[in-house]
SEFIGU-9884 format. One record per residue: residue number from 1; residue in three letters; x, y, z of N, C-alpha, C, CB in turn. Coordinates in Angstrom, 1 decimal. Glycine has a CB too. Layout:
<NUM 'ALA' <X Y Z> <X Y Z> <X Y Z> <X Y Z>>
...
//
This chain:
<1 'MET' <115.4 91.5 132.8> <114.6 90.6 132.0> <115.3 89.2 132.0> <114.5 91.2 130.5>>
<2 'VAL' <114.5 88.2 131.9> <115.0 86.8 131.8> <115.7 86.7 130.5> <113.8 85.8 131.9>>
<3 'LYS' <116.9 86.1 130.6> <117.7 85.8 129.4> <117.6 84.3 128.9> <119.2 86.2 129.6>>
<4 'ALA' <117.3 83.4 129.8> <117.2 82.0 129.5> <116.1 81.3 130.4> <118.5 81.3 129.6>>
<5 'VAL' <115.5 80.4 129.8> <114.5 79.5 130.5> <115.0 78.1 130.3> <113.1 79.8 130.0>>
<6 'ILE' <115.1 77.4 131.4> <115.4 75.9 131.4> <114.2 75.2 131.8> <116.6 75.6 132.4>>
<7 'PHE' <113.8 74.3 131.0> <112.5 73.5 131.2> <112.9 72.1 131.6> <111.7 73.5 129.9>>
<8 'ASP' <112.1 71.5 132.5> <112.0 70.1 132.7> <111.3 69.5 131.5> <111.2 69.7 134.0>>
<9 'LEU' <111.3 68.2 131.3> <110.6 67.6 130.1> <109.3 66.9 130.4> <111.6 66.7 129.4>>
<10 'ASP' <109.4 65.8 131.1> <108.2 65.0 131.4> <107.3 65.7 132.3> <108.6 63.6 132.0>>
<11 'GLY' <106.0 65.9 131.8> <105.0 66.5 132.6> <105.1 68.1 132.5> <105.1 66.1 134.0>>
<12 'THR' <106.1 68.6 131.9> <106.2 70.0 131.7> <106.1 70.4 130.2> <107.6 70.5 132.3>>
<13 'LEU' <107.0 69.9 129.4> <106.9 70.1 128.0> <106.0 69.1 127.2> <108.3 70.1 127.4>>
<14 'LEU' <106.0 67.9 127.7> <105.3 66.8 127.0> <104.6 65.9 128.0> <106.3 66.0 126.1>>
<15 'ASN' <103.4 65.5 127.6> <102.7 64.5 128.4> <103.2 63.1 128.0> <101.1 64.7 128.3>>
<16 'THR' <104.2 62.7 128.6> <104.8 61.4 128.3> <104.2 60.3 129.2> <106.3 61.5 128.6>>
<17 'LEU' <103.3 60.6 130.1> <102.8 59.6 131.0> <102.3 58.3 130.3> <101.8 60.2 131.9>>
<18 'PRO' <101.5 58.5 129.3> <100.9 57.2 128.6> <102.0 56.3 128.1> <100.0 57.6 127.5>>
<19 'ASP' <103.0 56.9 127.5> <104.1 56.0 127.0> <105.0 55.4 128.1> <105.0 56.9 126.0>>
<20 'LEU' <105.2 56.2 129.1> <106.0 55.7 130.3> <105.3 54.6 130.9> <106.3 56.9 131.3>>
<21 'ASN' <104.0 54.7 131.1> <103.2 53.6 131.7> <103.1 52.4 130.8> <101.8 54.1 132.0>>
<22 'ALA' <102.9 52.6 129.6> <102.7 51.4 128.7> <104.1 50.7 128.5> <102.3 51.9 127.3>>
<23 'CYS' <105.2 51.4 128.4> <106.5 50.8 128.3> <106.9 50.1 129.5> <107.5 51.8 127.9>>
<24 'MET' <106.6 50.7 130.7> <107.0 50.0 131.9> <106.1 48.7 132.1> <106.7 50.9 133.1>>
<25 'ASN' <104.9 48.8 131.8> <104.0 47.6 131.9> <104.4 46.5 131.0> <102.6 48.0 131.7>>
<26 'GLU' <104.8 46.8 129.8> <105.3 45.8 128.8> <106.6 45.2 129.4> <105.7 46.4 127.4>>
<27 'ALA' <107.5 46.0 130.0> <108.7 45.5 130.6> <108.4 44.6 131.8> <109.6 46.6 131.0>>
<28 'LEU' <107.5 45.0 132.6> <107.1 44.3 133.8> <106.6 42.9 133.5> <106.1 45.0 134.7>>
<29 'VAL' <105.7 42.9 132.5> <105.1 41.6 132.1> <106.2 40.7 131.5> <104.1 41.8 130.9>>
<30 'LYS' <107.2 41.2 130.8> <108.3 40.4 130.2> <109.2 39.9 131.4> <109.1 41.3 129.3>>
<31 'PHE' <109.2 40.6 132.5> <110.1 40.3 133.6> <109.3 39.4 134.6> <110.6 41.5 134.3>>
<32 'GLY' <108.0 39.1 134.3> <107.2 38.2 135.2> <106.7 38.9 136.4> <108.0 37.1 135.6>>
<33 'CYS' <106.4 40.2 136.2> <105.9 41.1 137.4> <104.5 41.6 137.1> <106.9 42.2 137.7>>
<34 'PRO' <103.7 42.0 138.1> <102.5 42.6 137.9> <102.6 44.0 137.3> <101.7 42.7 139.2>>
<35 'THR' <101.6 44.5 136.6> <101.7 45.8 136.0> <101.3 46.9 137.0> <100.7 45.9 134.8>>
<36 'ILE' <101.5 48.2 136.7> <101.2 49.3 137.5> <100.2 50.2 136.8> <102.5 50.1 137.9>>
<37 'THR' <99.5 51.0 137.6> <98.5 51.9 137.0> <99.2 53.2 136.6> <97.5 52.2 138.1>>
<38 'THR' <98.4 54.0 135.8> <98.9 55.3 135.3> <99.1 56.2 136.5> <97.9 55.9 134.4>>
<39 'GLU' <98.3 56.1 137.5> <98.5 57.0 138.7> <99.8 56.6 139.4> <97.3 56.9 139.7>>
<40 'GLN' <100.1 55.3 139.5> <101.4 54.9 140.1> <102.5 55.5 139.3> <101.4 53.4 140.2>>
<41 'THR' <102.4 55.4 138.0> <103.5 55.9 137.2> <103.7 57.4 137.4> <103.2 55.7 135.7>>
<42 'ARG' <102.6 58.1 137.5> <102.6 59.6 137.8> <103.4 59.9 139.1> <101.2 60.2 138.0>>
<43 'GLN' <103.3 59.1 140.1> <104.0 59.3 141.4> <105.4 58.8 141.3> <103.2 58.6 142.5>>
<44 'TYR' <105.7 57.8 140.5> <107.0 57.2 140.5> <108.1 58.0 139.6> <106.9 55.8 140.0>>
<45 'VAL' <107.6 58.7 138.6> <108.5 59.3 137.7> <109.0 60.7 138.2> <107.9 59.6 136.3>>
<46 'GLY' <110.1 61.1 137.7> <110.6 62.4 138.1> <112.0 62.4 138.6> <109.7 63.1 139.0>>
<47 'HIS' <112.5 61.2 139.0> <113.8 61.1 139.6> <114.8 60.2 138.8> <113.7 60.5 141.0>>
<48 'GLY' <114.5 60.1 137.5> <115.3 59.3 136.7> <114.7 57.9 136.4> <116.7 59.1 137.2>>
<49 'GLY' <115.1 57.3 135.3> <114.5 56.0 134.9> <114.8 54.9 135.9> <115.0 55.6 133.6>>
<50 'LEU' <116.0 54.8 136.5> <116.3 53.8 137.4> <115.5 53.8 138.6> <117.8 53.8 137.8>>
<51 'ARG' <115.2 55.0 139.1> <114.3 55.2 140.3> <112.9 54.7 139.9> <114.4 56.6 140.8>>
<52 'TYR' <112.5 55.1 138.7> <111.2 54.7 138.3> <111.1 53.2 138.2> <110.9 55.3 136.9>>
<53 'ALA' <112.1 52.5 137.7> <112.1 51.0 137.6> <112.1 50.4 139.0> <113.3 50.6 136.9>>
<54 'GLN' <112.9 51.0 139.9> <112.9 50.5 141.3> <111.5 50.5 142.0> <113.9 51.2 142.1>>
<55 'ALA' <110.8 51.7 141.7> <109.5 51.8 142.3> <108.5 50.9 141.7> <109.1 53.3 142.2>>
<56 'ALA' <108.6 50.7 140.4> <107.6 49.9 139.7> <107.8 48.4 140.0> <107.7 50.1 138.2>>
<57 'LEU' <109.0 47.9 140.3> <109.2 46.5 140.6> <108.6 46.1 141.9> <110.7 46.2 140.5>>
<58 'PRO' <108.1 44.9 142.0> <107.7 44.4 143.4> <109.0 44.3 144.2> <107.0 43.0 143.3>>
<59 'GLU' <108.8 44.3 145.5> <109.9 44.4 146.5> <110.9 43.2 146.3> <109.4 44.4 147.9>>
<60 'ASN' <110.4 42.0 146.0> <111.3 40.9 145.9> <112.1 40.9 144.6> <110.5 39.6 145.9>>
<61 'LYS' <111.9 41.9 143.7> <112.7 42.0 142.4> <113.6 43.2 142.4> <111.7 42.0 141.3>>
<62 'ARG' <113.5 44.0 143.4> <114.2 45.3 143.3> <115.7 45.2 143.3> <113.8 46.2 144.5>>
<63 'ALA' <116.3 44.1 143.8> <117.7 43.9 143.8> <118.2 43.8 142.3> <118.1 42.7 144.5>>
<64 'GLN' <117.3 43.5 141.4> <117.6 43.4 140.0> <117.2 44.6 139.2> <116.9 42.1 139.4>>
<65 'ALA' <116.9 45.7 139.9> <116.4 46.9 139.2> <117.3 47.4 138.1> <116.2 48.0 140.2>>
<66 'GLU' <118.6 47.5 138.3> <119.5 48.0 137.3> <119.5 47.1 136.1> <120.9 48.1 137.9>>
<67 'TYR' <119.6 45.8 136.3> <119.5 44.9 135.1> <118.2 45.1 134.4> <119.7 43.4 135.6>>
<68 'PHE' <117.1 45.1 135.1> <115.7 45.3 134.5> <115.7 46.6 133.7> <114.7 45.3 135.6>>
<69 'TYR' <116.2 47.7 134.3> <116.1 49.0 133.7> <116.9 49.0 132.4> <116.6 50.1 134.7>>
<70 'LYS' <118.1 48.6 132.4> <119.0 48.7 131.3> <118.7 47.7 130.2> <120.4 48.5 131.7>>
<71 'THR' <118.4 46.5 130.5> <118.2 45.4 129.5> <116.8 45.1 129.0> <118.9 44.2 130.0>>
<72 'ILE' <115.8 45.6 129.8> <114.4 45.3 129.5> <113.7 46.5 129.2> <113.8 44.4 130.6>>
<73 'TYR' <113.6 47.4 130.2> <112.8 48.6 130.1> <113.3 49.6 129.0> <112.7 49.4 131.4>>
<74 'CYS' <114.6 49.9 129.1> <115.1 50.9 128.1> <115.0 50.5 126.7> <116.6 51.2 128.4>>
<75 'PRO' <115.3 49.3 126.3> <115.0 49.0 124.9> <113.6 49.1 124.5> <115.5 47.5 124.6>>
<76 'ILE' <112.7 48.8 125.3> <111.2 48.9 125.0> <110.9 50.4 124.9> <110.4 48.3 126.1>>
<77 'LEU' <111.4 51.3 125.8> <111.1 52.7 125.7> <111.7 53.3 124.5> <111.7 53.4 127.0>>
<78 'PHE' <112.9 53.0 124.1> <113.5 53.6 122.9> <112.9 53.1 121.6> <115.0 53.2 122.9>>
<79 'ALA' <112.3 51.9 121.7> <111.6 51.4 120.5> <110.2 51.9 120.3> <111.6 49.9 120.5>>
<80 'CYS' <109.6 52.5 121.3> <108.2 52.9 121.3> <107.9 54.1 120.4> <107.7 53.2 122.7>>
<81 'LYS' <108.9 54.9 120.1> <108.8 56.1 119.2> <107.8 57.2 119.8> <108.4 55.7 117.8>>
<82 'ASN' <107.6 57.1 121.1> <106.7 58.2 121.7> <105.4 58.4 121.0> <107.5 59.5 121.7>>
<83 'GLN' <104.8 57.3 120.6> <103.5 57.3 119.9> <102.4 57.9 120.7> <103.2 56.0 119.3>>
<84 'LEU' <102.4 57.8 122.0> <101.3 58.2 122.8> <101.6 59.6 123.5> <101.0 57.2 123.9>>
<85 'THR' <102.8 60.1 123.2> <103.2 61.4 123.9> <102.8 62.6 123.1> <104.8 61.4 124.0>>
<86 'LYS' <102.3 63.6 123.8> <101.7 64.8 123.2> <102.2 66.1 123.9> <100.2 64.7 123.2>>
<87 'PRO' <102.3 67.2 123.2> <102.5 68.5 123.8> <101.3 69.0 124.5> <103.0 69.5 122.8>>
<88 'PHE' <101.4 70.0 125.3> <100.3 70.6 126.1> <99.7 71.8 125.3> <100.7 71.0 127.5>>
<89 'ASP' <98.5 72.1 125.6> <97.8 73.2 125.0> <98.5 74.5 125.2> <96.3 73.3 125.5>>
<90 'GLY' <98.6 75.3 124.2> <99.2 76.6 124.3> <100.8 76.6 124.3> <98.8 77.3 125.6>>
<91 'GLU' <101.4 75.5 124.2> <102.8 75.4 124.3> <103.5 76.1 123.1> <103.2 73.9 124.3>>
<92 'SER' <103.1 75.9 121.9> <103.8 76.5 120.8> <103.7 78.0 120.8> <103.2 76.0 119.5>>
<93 'GLU' <102.6 78.5 121.3> <102.4 80.0 121.4> <103.4 80.6 122.4> <101.0 80.4 121.7>>
<94 'CYS' <103.5 79.8 123.5> <104.5 80.3 124.6> <105.9 80.3 124.0> <104.4 79.4 125.8>>
<95 'MET' <106.3 79.2 123.4> <107.7 79.1 122.9> <108.0 80.1 121.8> <107.9 77.7 122.3>>
<96 'ASP' <107.0 80.4 121.0> <107.2 81.4 119.9> <107.4 82.8 120.6> <106.0 81.4 119.0>>
<97 'ALA' <106.6 83.1 121.6> <106.8 84.4 122.3> <108.1 84.5 123.0> <105.6 84.6 123.3>>
<98 'LEU' <108.6 83.5 123.6> <109.9 83.5 124.3> <111.0 83.7 123.3> <110.1 82.2 125.1>>
<99 'ARG' <110.9 83.0 122.2> <111.9 83.1 121.1> <111.9 84.5 120.5> <111.7 82.1 120.0>>
<100 'ALA' <110.7 85.0 120.3> <110.6 86.4 119.7> <111.2 87.4 120.7> <109.1 86.7 119.5>>
<101 'ALA' <111.2 87.2 122.0> <111.8 88.1 122.9> <113.3 87.9 123.1> <111.1 87.9 124.3>>
<102 'GLY' <113.9 87.0 122.3> <115.3 86.7 122.4> <115.8 85.9 123.6> <116.0 88.0 122.4>>
<103 'ILE' <114.8 85.2 124.2> <115.2 84.3 125.3> <115.7 83.0 124.9> <113.9 84.2 126.3>>
<104 'LYS' <116.8 82.6 125.4> <117.4 81.2 125.1> <116.6 80.2 125.8> <118.9 81.2 125.5>>
<105 'LEU' <116.5 79.0 125.2> <115.6 77.9 125.7> <116.5 76.7 125.8> <114.4 77.7 124.8>>
<106 'ALA' <116.3 76.0 127.0> <117.0 74.7 127.2> <116.1 73.7 127.9> <118.3 75.0 128.0>>
<107 'VAL' <116.6 72.5 127.9> <115.9 71.4 128.7> <116.9 70.7 129.6> <115.2 70.4 127.7>>
<108 'VAL' <116.5 70.5 130.8> <117.3 69.7 131.7> <116.4 68.6 132.3> <118.0 70.5 132.9>>
<109 'THR' <116.6 67.4 132.0> <115.7 66.3 132.4> <116.5 65.1 133.0> <114.9 65.8 131.2>>
<110 'ASN' <115.8 64.4 133.8> <116.4 63.2 134.4> <116.1 62.0 133.4> <115.8 62.9 135.7>>
<111 'LYS' <115.4 62.2 132.3> <115.2 61.2 131.3> <116.6 60.9 130.7> <114.2 61.6 130.2>>
<112 'SER' <116.9 59.7 130.2> <118.2 59.4 129.6> <118.5 60.4 128.4> <118.2 58.0 129.1>>
<113 'GLN' <119.7 60.6 128.2> <120.1 61.5 127.1> <119.6 61.0 125.7> <121.6 61.6 127.0>>
<114 'GLU' <119.6 59.6 125.6> <119.1 59.1 124.3> <117.7 59.4 124.1> <119.4 57.6 124.3>>
<115 'ALA' <116.9 59.2 125.1> <115.4 59.4 125.0> <115.1 60.9 124.9> <114.7 58.9 126.3>>
<116 'ALA' <115.9 61.8 125.6> <115.7 63.2 125.5> <116.0 63.7 124.1> <116.5 63.9 126.6>>
<117 'THR' <117.1 63.2 123.6> <117.6 63.6 122.2> <116.5 63.2 121.2> <118.9 63.0 121.9>>
<118 'GLU' <116.0 62.0 121.3> <114.9 61.5 120.4> <113.7 62.5 120.4> <114.5 60.1 120.8>>
<119 'LEU' <113.3 62.9 121.6> <112.2 63.9 121.6> <112.6 65.2 121.1> <111.7 64.0 123.1>>
<120 'GLY' <113.9 65.6 121.4> <114.4 66.9 120.8> <114.4 66.9 119.3> <115.7 67.1 121.4>>
<121 'ASN' <114.6 65.8 118.7> <114.6 65.7 117.2> <113.2 65.5 116.6> <115.5 64.6 116.8>>
<122 'THR' <112.2 65.3 117.4> <110.9 65.0 116.9> <109.9 66.0 117.5> <110.5 63.6 117.2>>
<123 'LEU' <109.2 65.7 118.6> <108.2 66.5 119.1> <108.6 67.9 119.6> <107.5 65.8 120.2>>
<124 'LEU' <109.8 68.0 120.0> <110.3 69.3 120.5> <111.1 70.1 119.5> <111.2 69.1 121.7>>
<125 'ALA' <111.3 69.5 118.3> <112.1 70.1 117.3> <111.6 71.5 116.9> <112.1 69.2 116.0>>
<126 'PRO' <110.3 71.8 116.8> <109.8 73.1 116.3> <110.2 74.2 117.3> <108.3 73.1 116.2>>
<127 'TYR' <110.6 73.9 118.5> <110.8 75.0 119.5> <112.3 75.4 119.5> <110.5 74.5 120.9>>
<128 'GLY' <113.2 74.7 118.8> <114.5 75.2 118.6> <115.3 75.3 119.9> <114.6 76.4 117.9>>
<129 'PHE' <115.3 74.3 120.8> <116.0 74.4 122.0> <117.5 74.6 121.8> <115.7 73.2 122.9>>
<130 'ASP' <118.2 75.4 122.5> <119.6 75.6 122.4> <120.4 74.5 123.0> <120.0 76.9 123.1>>
<131 'VAL' <119.9 73.9 124.0> <120.5 72.7 124.7> <119.5 71.8 125.2> <121.5 73.2 125.9>>
<132 'ILE' <119.7 70.5 125.0> <118.8 69.5 125.6> <119.8 68.5 126.4> <118.0 68.7 124.6>>
<133 'PHE' <119.7 68.6 127.7> <120.6 67.9 128.6> <119.8 66.8 129.3> <121.3 68.8 129.6>>
<134 'GLY' <120.1 65.5 129.0> <119.5 64.4 129.7> <120.5 63.7 130.7> <119.0 63.4 128.7>>
<135 'ASN' <120.0 62.7 131.3> <120.8 61.9 132.2> <122.0 61.3 131.5> <119.9 60.8 132.9>>
<136 'ARG' <123.2 61.6 132.0> <124.4 61.2 131.4> <125.3 60.5 132.5> <125.2 62.3 130.7>>
<137 'ASP' <126.0 59.5 132.1> <126.9 58.8 133.0> <127.9 59.8 133.7> <127.7 57.7 132.3>>
<138 'GLY' <128.0 59.6 135.0> <129.0 60.4 135.7> <128.5 61.8 136.2> <130.2 60.6 134.9>>
<139 'ILE' <127.3 62.1 135.8> <126.7 63.4 136.2> <125.4 63.1 137.0> <126.4 64.3 135.0>>
<140 'PRO' <125.4 63.6 138.3> <124.2 63.3 139.1> <122.9 63.9 138.5> <124.4 63.8 140.5>>
<141 'VAL' <121.8 63.2 138.8> <120.5 63.7 138.3> <120.0 64.8 139.2> <119.5 62.6 138.2>>
<142 'LYS' <119.0 65.5 138.7> <118.3 66.5 139.5> <117.7 65.8 140.8> <117.1 67.2 138.7>>
<143 'PRO' <117.7 66.4 141.9> <117.9 67.8 142.2> <119.3 68.3 142.4> <117.1 68.2 143.4>>
<144 'ASP' <120.3 67.5 142.1> <121.7 68.0 142.1> <121.7 69.0 141.0> <122.7 66.8 141.9>>
<145 'PRO' <122.4 70.2 141.2> <122.4 71.3 140.2> <123.4 71.1 139.1> <122.5 72.6 140.9>>
<146 'ALA' <124.2 70.1 139.2> <125.4 70.0 138.2> <125.0 70.2 136.8> <126.0 68.6 138.4>>
<147 'SER' <123.9 69.4 136.3> <123.6 69.5 134.9> <123.0 70.9 134.6> <122.5 68.5 134.6>>
<148 'THR' <122.2 71.5 135.5> <121.7 72.8 135.3> <122.8 73.9 135.2> <120.7 73.2 136.4>>
<149 'LEU' <123.8 73.8 136.1> <124.9 74.7 136.0> <125.7 74.6 134.8> <125.8 74.6 137.3>>
<150 'MET' <125.9 73.4 134.3> <126.6 73.1 133.0> <125.8 73.8 131.9> <126.7 71.6 132.8>>
<151 'VAL' <124.5 73.7 131.9> <123.7 74.3 130.8> <123.8 75.8 130.9> <122.2 73.8 130.9>>
<152 'LEU' <123.7 76.4 132.1> <123.8 77.8 132.2> <125.1 78.3 131.6> <123.7 78.2 133.7>>
<153 'LYS' <126.2 77.6 131.9> <127.5 78.0 131.4> <127.5 77.9 129.8> <128.6 77.0 131.9>>
<154 'GLU' <126.9 76.8 129.3> <126.9 76.7 127.8> <126.0 77.8 127.2> <126.3 75.3 127.5>>
<155 'LEU' <125.0 78.2 127.9> <124.1 79.3 127.4> <124.8 80.7 127.5> <122.8 79.3 128.0>>
<156 'GLY' <125.7 80.8 128.4> <126.4 82.0 128.7> <125.6 83.0 129.5> <126.7 82.7 127.4>>
<157 'VAL' <124.8 82.4 130.4> <124.0 83.3 131.3> <124.2 82.9 132.8> <122.4 83.2 131.0>>
<158 'SER' <123.9 83.8 133.7> <124.1 83.5 135.1> <122.8 82.9 135.6> <124.5 84.7 135.9>>
<159 'ALA' <122.9 82.3 136.8> <121.7 81.7 137.5> <120.7 82.8 137.7> <122.1 81.0 138.8>>
<160 'GLN' <121.1 84.0 138.0> <120.2 85.1 138.3> <119.4 85.6 137.1> <120.9 86.3 138.9>>
<161 'GLU' <120.0 85.3 135.9> <119.4 85.7 134.6> <118.5 84.7 134.0> <120.5 86.1 133.6>>
<162 'ALA' <118.3 83.5 134.7> <117.6 82.4 134.1> <116.5 82.0 135.1> <118.5 81.2 133.8>>
<163 'VAL' <115.5 81.3 134.6> <114.4 80.7 135.3> <114.3 79.2 135.0> <113.0 81.5 135.0>>
<164 'PHE' <114.0 78.4 136.0> <113.8 77.0 135.8> <112.3 76.8 135.9> <114.5 76.1 136.9>>
<165 'VAL' <111.7 76.0 134.9> <110.3 75.7 134.8> <110.1 74.2 134.9> <109.7 76.3 133.5>>
<166 'GLY' <109.3 73.8 135.8> <109.1 72.3 135.9> <107.8 72.0 136.7> <110.2 71.7 136.6>>
<167 'ASP' <107.4 70.8 136.6> <106.2 70.3 137.2> <106.4 69.6 138.5> <105.4 69.5 136.3>>
<168 'GLY' <107.7 69.4 138.9> <107.9 68.5 140.0> <108.6 69.1 141.2> <108.8 67.4 139.5>>
<169 'ASP' <108.5 68.4 142.3> <109.3 68.8 143.5> <110.8 68.8 143.2> <109.0 67.9 144.7>>
<170 'THR' <111.2 67.9 142.4> <112.6 67.8 142.0> <113.1 69.1 141.3> <112.9 66.6 141.1>>
<171 'ASP' <112.2 69.7 140.5> <112.5 70.9 139.8> <112.6 72.1 140.7> <111.5 71.2 138.7>>
<172 'VAL' <111.7 72.2 141.7> <111.8 73.2 142.7> <113.2 73.2 143.4> <110.6 73.1 143.7>>
<173 'GLN' <113.5 72.0 143.8> <114.8 71.8 144.6> <116.0 72.1 143.7> <114.9 70.3 145.1>>
<174 'THR' <115.9 71.7 142.4> <117.0 71.9 141.5> <117.2 73.4 141.3> <116.7 71.3 140.1>>
<175 'ALA' <116.2 74.2 141.1> <116.3 75.6 141.0> <116.9 76.2 142.2> <114.9 76.2 140.7>>
<176 'ARG' <116.5 75.8 143.4> <117.0 76.4 144.6> <118.5 76.0 144.7> <116.2 75.8 145.8>>
<177 'ASN' <118.9 74.8 144.4> <120.3 74.4 144.5> <121.2 75.1 143.5> <120.4 72.9 144.3>>
<178 'ALA' <120.6 75.5 142.4> <121.4 76.2 141.4> <121.3 77.7 141.6> <120.8 75.9 140.0>>
<179 'GLY' <120.5 78.2 142.5> <120.4 79.7 142.8> <119.6 80.4 141.8> <121.8 80.3 142.7>>
<180 'MET' <118.6 79.7 141.2> <117.7 80.2 140.2> <116.3 80.4 140.7> <117.6 79.3 139.0>>
<181 'ARG' <115.5 81.3 140.1> <114.1 81.4 140.3> <113.4 80.2 139.6> <113.5 82.7 139.7>>
<182 'CYS' <112.2 79.9 140.1> <111.5 78.7 139.6> <110.0 79.1 139.4> <111.6 77.5 140.5>>
<183 'VAL' <109.5 78.6 138.3> <108.0 78.6 138.1> <107.6 77.2 138.0> <107.6 79.4 136.7>>
<184 'SER' <106.6 76.8 138.9> <106.1 75.5 138.9> <104.8 75.4 138.1> <105.8 75.0 140.4>>
<185 'VAL' <104.7 74.5 137.2> <103.5 74.4 136.4> <102.5 73.3 137.0> <103.9 74.0 134.9>>
<186 'LEU' <101.2 73.6 136.8> <100.2 72.8 137.5> <99.5 71.8 136.5> <99.2 73.7 138.1>>
<187 'TRP' <100.0 71.7 135.3> <99.4 70.7 134.4> <100.2 69.4 134.4> <99.4 71.2 133.0>>
<188 'GLY' <101.2 69.2 135.2> <102.1 68.0 135.2> <101.7 67.0 136.2> <103.4 68.5 135.4>>
<189 'TYR' <102.7 66.4 136.8> <102.5 65.1 137.5> <102.6 65.3 139.0> <103.6 64.2 137.1>>
<190 'ARG' <102.6 66.5 139.5> <102.6 66.8 140.9> <101.5 67.8 141.2> <103.9 67.3 141.5>>
<191 'SER' <100.9 67.7 142.4> <99.8 68.6 142.8> <100.4 69.9 143.3> <98.9 68.0 143.8>>
<192 'ARG' <99.6 70.9 143.4> <100.0 72.2 144.0> <100.5 72.0 145.4> <98.8 73.2 144.0>>
<193 'GLU' <99.8 71.1 146.2> <100.2 70.8 147.6> <101.6 70.2 147.6> <99.1 70.0 148.2>>
<194 'GLN' <101.8 69.3 146.8> <103.2 68.6 146.7> <104.2 69.6 146.4> <103.2 67.5 145.7>>
<195 'LEU' <103.9 70.5 145.5> <104.9 71.5 145.0> <105.2 72.6 146.2> <104.4 72.3 143.8>>
<196 'ILE' <104.1 73.0 146.8> <104.3 73.9 147.9> <105.1 73.3 149.0> <102.9 74.3 148.5>>
<197 'ALA' <104.9 72.0 149.3> <105.7 71.3 150.3> <107.1 71.3 150.0> <105.2 69.9 150.5>>
<198 'ALA' <107.5 71.3 148.7> <108.8 71.3 148.2> <109.4 72.7 148.2> <108.9 70.7 146.8>>
<199 'GLY' <108.6 73.7 148.4> <109.1 75.1 148.5> <108.7 76.0 147.3> <110.6 75.1 148.6>>
<200 'ALA' <107.8 75.5 146.5> <107.3 76.3 145.3> <106.5 77.5 145.8> <106.5 75.5 144.3>>
<201 'ASN' <106.6 78.6 145.1> <105.9 79.8 145.5> <105.4 80.6 144.3> <106.7 80.7 146.4>>
<202 'LEU' <105.7 80.2 143.0> <105.2 80.8 141.8> <104.7 79.8 140.9> <106.3 81.7 141.2>>
<203 'PHE' <103.4 79.9 140.5> <102.7 78.8 139.7> <102.2 79.4 138.4> <101.6 78.2 140.6>>
<204 'ALA' <102.1 78.5 137.4> <101.4 78.7 136.2> <100.4 77.6 135.9> <102.4 78.9 135.0>>
<205 'GLU' <99.2 78.0 135.6> <98.1 77.0 135.4> <98.0 76.5 134.0> <96.8 77.6 135.8>>
<206 'ASN' <98.6 77.3 133.0> <98.6 76.9 131.6> <99.8 77.6 130.9> <97.3 77.2 130.9>>
<207 'PHE' <100.1 77.2 129.7> <101.2 77.7 129.0> <101.1 79.2 128.7> <101.5 76.9 127.7>>
<208 'LEU' <99.9 79.7 128.5> <99.8 81.1 128.2> <100.0 81.9 129.4> <98.4 81.4 127.6>>
<209 'GLN' <99.6 81.4 130.6> <99.9 82.1 131.8> <101.4 82.1 132.1> <99.2 81.5 133.0>>
<210 'LEU' <102.1 80.9 131.8> <103.5 80.8 131.9> <104.2 81.8 131.0> <104.0 79.4 131.5>>
<211 'ARG' <103.8 82.0 129.8> <104.3 83.0 128.9> <104.3 84.4 129.5> <103.6 83.0 127.5>>
<212 'ASP' <103.2 84.7 130.0> <103.1 86.1 130.6> <104.0 86.3 131.8> <101.6 86.3 131.0>>
<213 'ILE' <104.1 85.2 132.6> <105.0 85.3 133.8> <106.4 85.5 133.4> <104.8 84.0 134.7>>
<214 'LEU' <106.8 84.7 132.4> <108.3 84.7 132.0> <108.6 86.0 131.3> <108.6 83.5 131.1>>
<215 'LEU' <107.7 86.6 130.7> <108.0 87.9 130.0> <107.9 89.1 130.9> <107.0 88.0 128.8>>
<216 'SER' <107.5 88.8 132.1> <107.3 90.0 133.0> <108.2 90.0 134.3> <105.8 90.0 133.5>>
<217 'ILE' <109.0 88.9 134.4> <109.9 88.8 135.6> <111.3 89.1 135.2> <109.7 87.5 136.3>>
//
């Protein structure tokens, strides 16, 4: 039986896309750049905020990406209070069932630790995650398995006893690099075809299906 489930955050636990797009566009306008569409945001996120900023900036501004990300985008994101972010249908029922089965729950995300902690204290608070691990200085982001392996150690479970759940190609690769099984969800920011290309082979179309999969493997 599964002893722990590690979840991605953006596109898996919460639909953060509207806030991510609105905050980036506010930052881009402030930096004198054209805005991006929601669909562009969908394709750009998943590899950490700096990579998102690099992709969103026009080519002639990308040399300033780190400055833009840290001094313009991040303050706007932290101030937005996730007003447009929502959980997905069936999520609370899934989490309640996993908790009732004694399964430990954690989050590993490429979102900054500050932003992940804010969500952990608000929208994700009802689920009682044991660990919420965001992007931290000195620790490589997914698909490097470092953060995931640190969380497994903190939870006291082996990679073979845990499952990684995410909506992205990065999550599939992270699970493989950590020696874990992976369930790829289809309500997030990558298509089934993109996930298959990354090596995904087990899918959930909604949270209730995910619940049944996690309680049966």
